DRENLO-950758 format. One line per 3 residues: number of its first residue (from 0); their letters; for each residue x negated, y, z negated of C-alpha. Coordinates in nm, 4 decimals. Each point is the difference from the previous one (the first is absolute). Layout:
<rs>
NUM> A> X/Y/Z ~ ...
</rs>
This chain:
<rs>
0> MKL> -10.6027/16.5261/-4.5323 ~ 0.2046/-0.2981/0.1205 ~ -0.3157/-0.1880/0.0995
3> QNI> -0.1599/0.0812/-0.3356 ~ 0.3057/-0.1306/-0.1842 ~ -0.0061/-0.3213/0.2039
6> ILS> -0.3693/-0.0518/-0.0809 ~ 0.0604/0.0623/-0.3723 ~ 0.2900/-0.2456/0.0050
9> LIA> -0.2140/-0.2655/0.1654 ~ -0.2749/0.0531/-0.2556 ~ 0.2523/-0.0321/-0.2842
12> LAL> 0.1398/-0.3181/0.1537 ~ -0.3477/-0.1437/0.0405 ~ -0.0793/0.0733/-0.3636
15> ATS> 0.3276/-0.1568/-0.1095 ~ -0.0511/-0.3173/0.1988 ~ -0.3749/-0.0435/-0.0305
18> CGT> -0.1431/-0.2317/-0.2596 ~ -0.2239/0.2575/-0.1658 ~ -0.2212/-0.2704/-0.1581
21> KIP> -0.2304/-0.2279/0.1917 ~ 0.1115/-0.3615/0.0023 ~ -0.2900/-0.2461/-0.0327
24> TDA> -0.0158/-0.1685/0.3399 ~ -0.2235/-0.2788/-0.1290 ~ 0.2450/-0.1108/-0.2711
27> VAV> 0.0420/-0.3753/-0.0310 ~ 0.3551/-0.1352/-0.0186 ~ 0.0701/-0.1932/-0.3202
30> DST> 0.3052/-0.1917/-0.1202 ~ 0.0124/0.1446/-0.3501 ~ 0.2478/0.2752/-0.0809
33> VAI> -0.0708/0.3009/-0.2209 ~ 0.2155/0.0613/-0.3062 ~ 0.1357/0.3552/-0.0105
36> WPD> 0.2056/0.1986/-0.2500 ~ 0.2736/0.0979/0.0368 ~ 0.0859/-0.2995/0.2151
39> YAD> 0.1152/0.1601/0.3266 ~ -0.0620/-0.3054/0.2176 ~ 0.3056/-0.0989/0.2057
42> VTV> 0.2268/0.2647/-0.1540 ~ 0.2682/0.1925/0.1895 ~ -0.0179/0.3777/-0.0396
45> PCN> 0.2148/0.2945/0.1151 ~ -0.1100/0.2103/0.2926 ~ -0.0207/0.3018/-0.2334
48> IAP> -0.2014/-0.1392/-0.2931 ~ -0.3160/0.1544/-0.1462 ~ -0.3377/-0.1676/0.0698
51> LNF> -0.0435/-0.3442/-0.1559 ~ -0.3252/0.0680/-0.1825 ~ -0.1526/-0.3097/-0.1574
54> RLA> -0.3207/-0.1421/-0.1443 ~ -0.1900/-0.3260/0.0153 ~ 0.0418/-0.2286/-0.2991
57> QPQ> -0.3798/-0.0341/0.0006 ~ -0.1746/0.3293/0.0921 ~ -0.2509/-0.0280/0.2819
60> KAI> -0.1100/0.1767/0.3136 ~ 0.2983/-0.0210/0.2358 ~ 0.1839/0.1546/0.2945
63> VEM> 0.3667/-0.0364/0.0904 ~ 0.1379/0.0249/0.3518 ~ 0.3719/0.0604/0.0576
66> RSA> 0.1255/-0.0370/0.3539 ~ 0.3318/0.0039/0.1855 ~ 0.0583/0.0446/0.3730
69> TAE> -0.1812/0.3210/0.1013 ~ -0.0917/0.1191/-0.3496 ~ -0.2618/-0.1026/-0.2503
72> LCV> -0.1801/0.1300/-0.3030 ~ -0.3020/-0.1153/-0.1933 ~ -0.1004/0.0846/-0.3553
75> EAT> -0.3128/-0.0799/-0.1982 ~ 0.0437/-0.1142/-0.3598 ~ -0.1279/0.2121/-0.2854
78> ADG> -0.2509/-0.1396/-0.2482 ~ 0.2795/-0.1560/-0.2077 ~ 0.1502/-0.1750/0.3038
81> SFS> 0.2908/0.2425/0.0514 ~ 0.1406/0.1135/0.3336 ~ 0.1543/0.3457/0.0333
84> IPA> 0.1892/0.0192/0.3299 ~ 0.0153/0.3431/0.1701 ~ 0.3617/0.1174/-0.0036
87> NRW> 0.0072/0.1466/0.3532 ~ -0.1444/-0.3133/0.1595 ~ 0.2315/-0.2196/-0.2043
90> RHL> 0.3067/0.1939/0.1157 ~ -0.1049/-0.0363/0.3612 ~ -0.0638/-0.3721/-0.0470
93> LAV> 0.3457/-0.0442/-0.1552 ~ 0.1637/0.1879/0.2861 ~ -0.1663/-0.2251/0.2569
96> AQG> 0.0681/-0.3171/-0.1985 ~ 0.3751/0.0464/-0.0596 ~ 0.1666/-0.3362/0.0493
99> RDI> -0.3432/-0.1619/0.0375 ~ -0.2864/-0.1155/-0.2203 ~ -0.3162/0.1665/-0.1165
102> AVT> -0.2867/-0.2496/0.0097 ~ -0.2294/0.0545/-0.2981 ~ -0.3537/-0.1384/0.0199
105> IFT> -0.2480/0.0275/-0.2867 ~ -0.3751/-0.0164/0.0568 ~ -0.2297/-0.0659/-0.2968
108> RTD> -0.3782/0.0071/-0.0262 ~ -0.1809/-0.2790/-0.1805 ~ -0.2954/0.0411/-0.2347
111> NGR> -0.2402/-0.0756/0.2848 ~ 0.1448/0.2850/0.2059 ~ 0.2041/-0.2051/0.2465
114> WQR> 0.3562/0.0990/0.0891 ~ 0.2943/-0.2379/-0.0120 ~ 0.3355/0.0399/0.1739
117> HPA> 0.2846/-0.1465/-0.2028 ~ 0.3308/-0.1219/0.1480 ~ 0.2379/0.2841/0.0814
120> FPI> 0.3323/0.0345/-0.1808 ~ 0.3084/0.1886/0.1193 ~ 0.1906/0.2930/-0.1430
123> HVS> 0.3438/0.0063/0.1608 ~ 0.1280/0.3502/0.0765 ~ 0.3769/0.0185/0.0064
126> ADS> 0.1791/0.2521/0.2180 ~ 0.2331/0.0469/-0.2982 ~ -0.0982/0.3067/-0.2000
129> IDP> 0.0475/0.0198/-0.3750 ~ 0.1537/0.2806/-0.2038 ~ -0.2986/0.2320/-0.0508
132> VLV> 0.0154/0.0475/-0.3796 ~ -0.0210/-0.2416/-0.2914 ~ 0.1089/0.1207/-0.3448
135> YRR> -0.1106/-0.1812/-0.3151 ~ -0.0627/0.0468/-0.3690 ~ -0.3565/-0.0421/-0.1218
138> IAP> -0.0216/-0.1253/-0.3564 ~ -0.2380/-0.1937/-0.2231 ~ 0.0799/-0.3736/0.0046
141> GYR> 0.0752/-0.0103/-0.3726 ~ 0.3287/-0.0599/-0.1717 ~ 0.0666/0.3172/-0.1977
144> MWS> -0.2454/0.2540/0.1392 ~ 0.1356/0.3022/0.1857 ~ -0.2506/0.2627/-0.1096
147> EMG> -0.0964/0.0442/0.3643 ~ 0.2219/-0.0826/0.2952 ~ 0.1403/0.1698/0.3051
150> IYQ> 0.2171/-0.0402/0.3072 ~ -0.2054/0.0442/0.3178 ~ 0.0588/0.0131/0.3730
153> RCL> -0.2540/-0.1455/0.2407 ~ -0.0108/0.0666/0.3740 ~ -0.0417/-0.3389/0.1684
156> ESF> -0.1411/0.1588/0.3158 ~ -0.2932/0.1431/-0.1973 ~ -0.1390/-0.0250/-0.3517
159> DEK> 0.1713/0.3119/-0.1330 ~ 0.1602/-0.0515/-0.3414 ~ 0.1935/0.2689/-0.1881
162> PIL> 0.1645/-0.0036/-0.3414 ~ 0.3733/0.0590/-0.0092 ~ -0.0179/0.0249/-0.3776
165> NNK> -0.2697/-0.0945/-0.2511 ~ 0.0932/-0.0386/-0.3636 ~ -0.3052/0.1980/-0.1102
168> LTN> 0.2178/0.2966/0.0973 ~ 0.3030/-0.1191/-0.1996 ~ -0.1470/-0.0852/-0.3415
171> NNC> -0.1035/-0.3558/0.0829 ~ 0.3539/-0.1346/0.0232 ~ 0.1092/-0.3123/0.1875
174> MNC> 0.1420/0.0315/0.3517 ~ 0.1411/-0.2878/0.2036 ~ 0.2499/-0.1425/0.2487
177> HSF> -0.0580/0.2427/0.2883 ~ 0.2448/-0.0720/0.2811 ~ 0.0981/0.1424/0.3407
180> CMQ> 0.3178/0.0078/0.2046 ~ -0.0592/-0.2027/0.3188 ~ -0.3736/0.0845/0.0088
183> NPD> 0.0890/0.3720/0.0069 ~ -0.2710/0.2138/-0.1636 ~ 0.2561/0.2770/-0.0639
186> KMM> 0.2125/-0.2174/-0.2312 ~ -0.1960/-0.1356/-0.2940 ~ 0.0617/-0.0797/-0.3650
189> FHQ> -0.2033/-0.1171/-0.2986 ~ 0.0290/-0.0271/-0.3779 ~ -0.2045/0.1550/-0.2779
192> RMM> -0.0027/-0.1601/-0.3440 ~ -0.1160/0.1190/-0.3397 ~ -0.0889/0.3690/0.0433
195> HAG> 0.2302/0.1977/0.2339 ~ 0.2163/-0.3085/0.0456 ~ 0.2474/-0.0026/0.2838
198> TYI> 0.0775/-0.1165/0.3500 ~ -0.1259/0.2376/0.2684 ~ 0.1593/0.0235/0.3436
201> LAD> -0.1918/0.1832/0.2725 ~ 0.2355/0.0491/0.2931 ~ -0.0384/0.2396/0.2933
204> GNI> -0.2209/0.2384/-0.1941 ~ 0.2092/-0.0017/-0.3181 ~ -0.1174/-0.1451/-0.3330
207> EKL> 0.2544/-0.1245/-0.2524 ~ -0.0645/-0.1340/-0.3504 ~ 0.2585/-0.2403/-0.1423
210> DTK> 0.0837/-0.1355/-0.3423 ~ 0.1418/-0.3400/0.0973 ~ 0.0875/-0.1657/-0.3324
213> TDS> 0.3751/-0.0241/-0.0572 ~ 0.2166/-0.1524/-0.2722 ~ 0.1285/-0.2585/0.2465
216> TIS> -0.3386/-0.1308/0.1221 ~ -0.2648/-0.2159/-0.1648 ~ -0.2816/0.2449/0.0662
219> ALV> -0.1137/0.2836/0.2174 ~ -0.0186/-0.0951/0.3683 ~ -0.2823/-0.2404/0.0868
222> YPY> -0.0671/-0.1909/0.3270 ~ 0.1270/0.2059/0.2992 ~ 0.1042/-0.0414/0.3618
225> WHP> 0.1420/0.2755/0.2231 ~ 0.3146/-0.0338/0.2053 ~ -0.0882/0.0703/0.3681
228> SGR> 0.2304/0.3053/-0.0038 ~ -0.2006/0.1606/-0.2801 ~ 0.3258/0.0549/-0.1876
231> FIA> -0.0488/-0.2837/-0.2502 ~ -0.2813/-0.1768/-0.1839 ~ 0.0520/-0.3441/-0.1511
234> FSV> -0.1754/-0.0619/-0.3321 ~ -0.0312/-0.2674/-0.2589 ~ 0.0348/0.0889/-0.3673
237> NDI> -0.2079/-0.2273/-0.2206 ~ -0.0903/-0.0730/-0.3590 ~ -0.3628/-0.0834/0.0831
240> KQD> -0.2400/-0.1747/-0.2368 ~ -0.3503/-0.1372/0.0391 ~ -0.2086/-0.2587/-0.1767
243> FHA> -0.3464/-0.1507/0.0330 ~ -0.0791/-0.3614/0.0774 ~ -0.2535/-0.2166/-0.1765
246> SAD> -0.3407/-0.0006/0.1647 ~ 0.0626/-0.3398/0.1602 ~ 0.2932/0.1307/0.2074
249> PNR> -0.1028/0.1101/0.3524 ~ 0.2552/0.2844/-0.0196 ~ -0.1377/0.2730/-0.2232
252> IEV> 0.3230/0.1721/-0.0925 ~ 0.3733/-0.0595/0.0135 ~ 0.2430/0.2823/0.0782
255> FDN> 0.3653/-0.0938/-0.0417 ~ 0.3474/0.1444/-0.0476 ~ 0.2199/-0.0503/-0.3018
258> KSD> 0.2845/0.1210/0.2189 ~ 0.0418/0.1852/0.3286 ~ 0.2662/0.1337/0.2384
261> VVV> 0.0179/0.1655/0.3423 ~ 0.1491/0.3457/0.0603 ~ 0.0193/0.2440/0.2908
264> YDV> -0.0846/0.3671/-0.0438 ~ 0.1836/0.2630/0.2055 ~ -0.2574/0.2635/0.0932
267> EHH> 0.2593/0.2680/0.0798 ~ 0.2214/-0.0387/-0.3080 ~ -0.2609/-0.1110/-0.2570
270> TVA> 0.2081/-0.2999/-0.1017 ~ -0.0706/-0.3705/-0.0409 ~ 0.2457/-0.2744/0.0889
273> SSP> 0.0000/-0.3754/-0.0327 ~ 0.2256/-0.3027/0.0101 ~ 0.0719/-0.2793/-0.2501
276> LLK> -0.1620/-0.2265/0.2612 ~ -0.3270/0.1947/-0.0424 ~ -0.0005/0.0291/-0.3796
279> SPD> 0.1125/-0.3348/-0.1333 ~ -0.1028/-0.0835/-0.3583 ~ -0.0605/-0.3559/0.1215
282> AFE> -0.2601/0.0989/0.2596 ~ -0.3150/0.2043/0.0462 ~ 0.0429/0.2153/0.3149
285> TFP> -0.2968/0.1953/0.1335 ~ -0.2100/0.1092/0.3031 ~ 0.2722/0.1464/0.2260
288> SFS> -0.0494/0.0863/0.3676 ~ 0.2296/0.1132/0.2816 ~ 0.0332/-0.1412/0.3502
291> PDG> -0.1099/0.2355/0.2809 ~ 0.3636/0.0649/0.0967 ~ 0.0796/0.0916/-0.3608
294> KTL> 0.2963/-0.2379/-0.0284 ~ -0.1622/-0.2702/-0.2132 ~ -0.1656/0.0264/-0.3397
297> YFC> -0.2450/-0.2798/-0.0763 ~ -0.1173/-0.0790/-0.3517 ~ -0.1573/-0.2772/-0.2066
300> SAK> 0.2023/-0.1800/-0.2653 ~ -0.0856/-0.2599/-0.2642 ~ 0.2031/-0.1710/-0.2689
303> AKS> -0.0495/0.1891/-0.3256 ~ -0.2237/-0.1739/-0.2529 ~ -0.1071/0.0731/-0.3551
306> MPD> -0.3324/0.1773/0.0332 ~ -0.2921/-0.0355/-0.0457 ~ 0.0421/-0.3635/-0.1075
309> NYQ> 0.1339/-0.1073/0.3406 ~ -0.2065/0.2231/0.2285 ~ -0.1177/-0.2983/0.2088
312> QVR> 0.3614/-0.1032/0.0653 ~ 0.1007/0.3268/0.1652 ~ 0.0269/-0.0363/0.3786
315> YDL> 0.1486/0.2586/0.2322 ~ 0.2063/-0.0606/0.3135 ~ 0.0416/0.2459/0.2861
318> CSI> 0.3575/0.1290/0.0145 ~ 0.2000/0.2645/0.1852 ~ 0.3180/0.2036/-0.0303
321> SFD> 0.1626/0.2253/0.2580 ~ -0.0278/0.3777/-0.0402 ~ 0.2175/0.2744/0.1477
324> PSS> -0.2123/0.3140/0.0570 ~ 0.3062/0.2171/0.0649 ~ 0.1343/-0.0543/-0.3513
327> GSF> -0.3023/-0.1354/-0.1862 ~ 0.2008/-0.3066/-0.0980 ~ -0.0906/-0.3674/-0.0206
330> GTL> 0.1530/-0.3167/0.1363 ~ 0.1794/-0.2629/-0.2054 ~ -0.2178/-0.3016/0.0821
333> VDT> -0.3641/-0.0843/-0.0655 ~ -0.1734/-0.2229/0.2554 ~ -0.3096/-0.2036/-0.0801
336> IYA> -0.2406/0.0479/0.2915 ~ -0.2803/-0.2151/-0.1373 ~ 0.0449/-0.2313/-0.2999
339> ASQ> -0.3669/-0.0040/-0.0966 ~ 0.0801/-0.1379/-0.3459 ~ 0.1288/-0.3256/0.1478
342> GGH> -0.3499/-0.0730/0.1243 ~ -0.1623/0.0978/-0.3292 ~ -0.1029/0.3453/0.1215
345> SAR> 0.0759/0.3618/-0.0767 ~ 0.0494/0.2751/0.2607 ~ -0.0517/0.3748/-0.0301
348> FPR> -0.0824/0.3218/0.1934 ~ 0.2335/-0.0586/0.2987 ~ -0.0801/0.2285/0.2934
351> VSP> 0.1794/-0.0092/0.3383 ~ -0.1912/0.0960/0.3136 ~ 0.1308/0.3232/0.1589
354> DGR> 0.1295/-0.1957/0.3021 ~ 0.2147/-0.2098/-0.2370 ~ -0.1465/-0.3327/0.1119
357> WMM> -0.2275/-0.1038/-0.2873 ~ 0.0132/-0.0060/-0.3765 ~ -0.3316/-0.0125/-0.1850
360> LTE> -0.0185/-0.0837/-0.3682 ~ -0.2406/-0.1171/-0.2672 ~ 0.0399/-0.3460/-0.1533
363> SAY> -0.1592/-0.1789/-0.2942 ~ 0.0887/-0.2732/-0.2482 ~ 0.1953/0.2183/-0.2416
366> GNF> 0.0666/0.3520/-0.1243 ~ 0.0614/0.3338/0.1648 ~ -0.3289/0.1875/-0.0225
369> SIW> -0.2424/-0.1750/0.2286 ~ -0.3030/0.2285/0.0000 ~ -0.1749/-0.2152/-0.2637
372> HRD> 0.1242/-0.3379/0.1260 ~ -0.2830/-0.1668/0.1877 ~ 0.2385/-0.2288/0.1904
375> ADL> 0.1962/0.2974/0.1401 ~ 0.0243/-0.0136/0.3804 ~ 0.1874/0.1825/0.2732
378> RLI> 0.2871/-0.1651/0.1869 ~ 0.1784/0.1034/0.3213 ~ 0.3672/-0.0751/0.0598
381> DLT> 0.1489/0.0143/0.3493 ~ 0.3350/0.1679/-0.0709 ~ 0.1477/-0.1377/0.3236
384> TGH> -0.0768/-0.3665/-0.0761 ~ -0.0832/-0.0130/-0.3701 ~ -0.3373/-0.1631/0.0725
387> IDS> -0.2656/0.0699/-0.2645 ~ -0.3642/0.0342/0.1050 ~ -0.2638/-0.0676/-0.2653
390> LST> -0.2377/0.2487/0.1721 ~ -0.2985/-0.2305/-0.0399 ~ -0.2199/0.2304/0.2096
393> VNS> 0.0735/0.2889/-0.2376 ~ -0.0082/-0.1445/-0.3522 ~ -0.3077/-0.0835/-0.2065
396> NDV> -0.0670/-0.1991/-0.3177 ~ 0.0588/0.3112/-0.2083 ~ 0.2762/0.2579/-0.0430
399> ESY> 0.1840/0.1400/0.3025 ~ 0.2667/0.2359/-0.1185 ~ 0.1440/0.3354/0.1071
402> HSW> 0.0580/0.0544/0.3742 ~ 0.1426/0.2638/0.2345 ~ 0.0888/0.0164/0.3699
405> SSN> -0.1174/0.2328/0.2729 ~ 0.2848/0.1853/0.1728 ~ -0.0386/-0.2050/0.3210
408> SRW> 0.0278/-0.3336/-0.1915 ~ -0.3288/-0.1200/0.1499 ~ -0.2215/0.0560/-0.3064
411> FAF> 0.0225/-0.0384/-0.3729 ~ -0.2301/0.1021/-0.2833 ~ -0.0315/-0.2012/-0.3195
414> SSR> -0.2042/-0.0192/-0.3185 ~ -0.2226/-0.2971/-0.0791 ~ -0.2409/-0.0996/-0.2771
417> RGT> -0.1960/-0.2347/0.2292 ~ -0.3739/0.0189/-0.0463 ~ -0.0283/0.1356/-0.3531
420> GLY> 0.3180/-0.1287/-0.1666 ~ 0.0099/0.3295/-0.1887 ~ 0.0441/0.2923/0.2392
423> TRP> 0.2879/0.0334/0.2451 ~ -0.1177/0.1114/0.3435 ~ 0.2093/0.1186/0.2968
426> YIC> 0.0232/-0.2362/0.2973 ~ 0.1670/0.0549/0.3372 ~ 0.1513/-0.2693/0.2210
429> HID> 0.1510/-0.0134/0.3488 ~ 0.3207/-0.1910/0.0636 ~ 0.1307/-0.0514/0.3519
432> ANG> 0.3582/0.0048/0.1282 ~ 0.0308/-0.3735/-0.0711 ~ -0.1046/0.0392/-0.3624
435> VAA> -0.3489/-0.1444/0.0494 ~ -0.2433/0.1622/-0.2426 ~ -0.3658/0.0537/0.0871
438> KPF> -0.2987/-0.0167/-0.2323 ~ 0.0209/0.3051/-0.2296 ~ -0.2857/0.2446/-0.0506
441> LLP> -0.1173/0.2136/-0.2909 ~ 0.0616/0.3732/0.0352 ~ -0.3246/0.1299/0.1573
444> QES> -0.2059/0.2595/-0.1822 ~ -0.2745/0.2399/0.1034 ~ -0.2536/-0.1947/-0.2066
447> AEY> -0.0194/-0.3779/-0.0029 ~ -0.0913/0.0293/-0.3702 ~ 0.3182/0.1942/-0.0837
450> YDR> 0.1901/-0.2816/-0.1710 ~ -0.3082/-0.1112/-0.1944 ~ -0.0364/0.3453/-0.1538
453> LLT> 0.3664/0.0941/-0.0525 ~ 0.1296/-0.1472/-0.3250 ~ 0.3709/0.0603/0.0551
456> SFN> 0.2870/-0.2011/0.1406 ~ 0.2240/0.1072/0.2868 ~ 0.3665/-0.0354/-0.0960
459> IPE> 0.3137/0.0203/0.2150 ~ -0.1483/0.0541/0.3493 ~ 0.2742/0.1826/0.1944
462> LVQ> -0.0295/0.0693/0.3735 ~ 0.1404/0.3379/0.1094 ~ 0.0258/0.1763/0.3343
465> GEI> -0.2002/0.3102/-0.0844 ~ -0.1743/0.2047/-0.2642 ~ 0.1923/0.0973/-0.3133
468> DVD> 0.0086/0.3790/-0.0161 ~ 0.0427/0.0903/-0.3651 ~ -0.0864/0.3097/-0.1995
471> TYR> -0.1882/-0.1783/-0.2777 ~ -0.0161/0.2997/-0.2327 ~ 0.3726/0.0621/0.0361
474> LID> 0.0583/-0.3673/-0.0748 ~ -0.2182/0.0247/-0.3116 ~ 0.1835/0.3139/-0.1125
477> ISK> 0.3388/-0.1717/0.0374 ~ -0.1381/-0.3086/-0.1739 ~ -0.1211/0.1927/-0.3038
480> YGK> 0.2545/0.2781/-0.0314 ~ 0.2962/-0.0817/0.2219 ~ 0.3341/-0.0966/-0.1493
483> ATK> 0.1118/-0.3473/0.1006 ~ 0.3431/-0.0447/0.1611 ~ 0.2049/-0.2449/-0.2042
486> VTP> 0.1275/-0.3047/0.1880 ~ 0.3502/-0.1106/-0.0952 ~ 0.2114/-0.3115/0.0644
489> KP> 0.2279/0.0239/0.3019 ~ 0.3580/0.0843/-0.1116
</rs>
């Protein structure tokens, strides 16, 4: 039996490492490269990512060879020029290539039947793994449509996607702002609007529905960020409006606040607290986030303006205030971390890496809601030196907006409208210990035609450390029939 097992293992290894498709030995080397989509040339990928399936920009007879050290695989293109990489061979190739490159060579056949070998390009395989699940909302890219949307979880190590909740099951209501405590899949929250309105907290198997509007706050709770302890969640409260631009404006829609404040919700006592420094009538405060040690609350603040007449004059700075987790109290001084307004810019969505070293944010010329601002780009602040990196390898000539960190601080996911200018797609990017960002890559899919056929945007890509285990039907039952716990101001 032992000998038989050894033979079977050797056969399996041979199948995993063999090319499987015959490479044309008479191929002529040419200087021209082949355009592929998605563009995976020279990207850096995690050692636990799903196969990077792609297609040729111009369909033709083709073969791809992927090689690293002792492993290789070869795949023949389908009639439409797509390559579907076998998962088992890909996993073996990744394992061999950790910390190295995969050399990718494409062979194409001309009309006269001759084969050409195009210059190889690398795929860099990092030894840094990524959190295995990405959570996002899928929604039509319109401005008022929520007849069909859902929050989904996607396994990054395969192509498995599962709904956490689809609004077809909850009377076509709006759901948004899903958030996790330190990438923990067992501590999640999201809002529902319109039908079955409330804030829903899913923590350690429990589901709680909250009514979060109080007499002392502008609105129900809006943009969230968990305290690392799980005891608190910081929120903004906003009087949100939207308007449409004239056709000549490159930004289709403007979303703005008439007023906004920042509060902190106590999960255990169902109370909200704030400070005069976080709810000034002379300022718009929004987009809170905690530091990984839980002792600093970051937020964005702009001088209050009369809206909507002065919407282009509103510019947010990145600020901070100390926070005492033992008492849930705030400090007495606000620090300005980044005065973006002084340079004619506006900052929002601050997110600190779990190791506490880096702050990533979104920046554009004005305003607080960047997902329709074509000039919106990501920025990286070194919190030890204050240096700001423009992330030129990451940004495009279209919208880069929401972003989230992997738990090891070596990866981040973000949304981008590059390519179409209409749909947001999820991208993943490696960042090393020195803050150097690699070329980002589009979330791989089982079919290279996936993004062409799917007419929805991916909103709020959140990396989490495992699968969210939720009883969907219990969640729906609580959503429709459960009594919401009333949130009250802290005494």
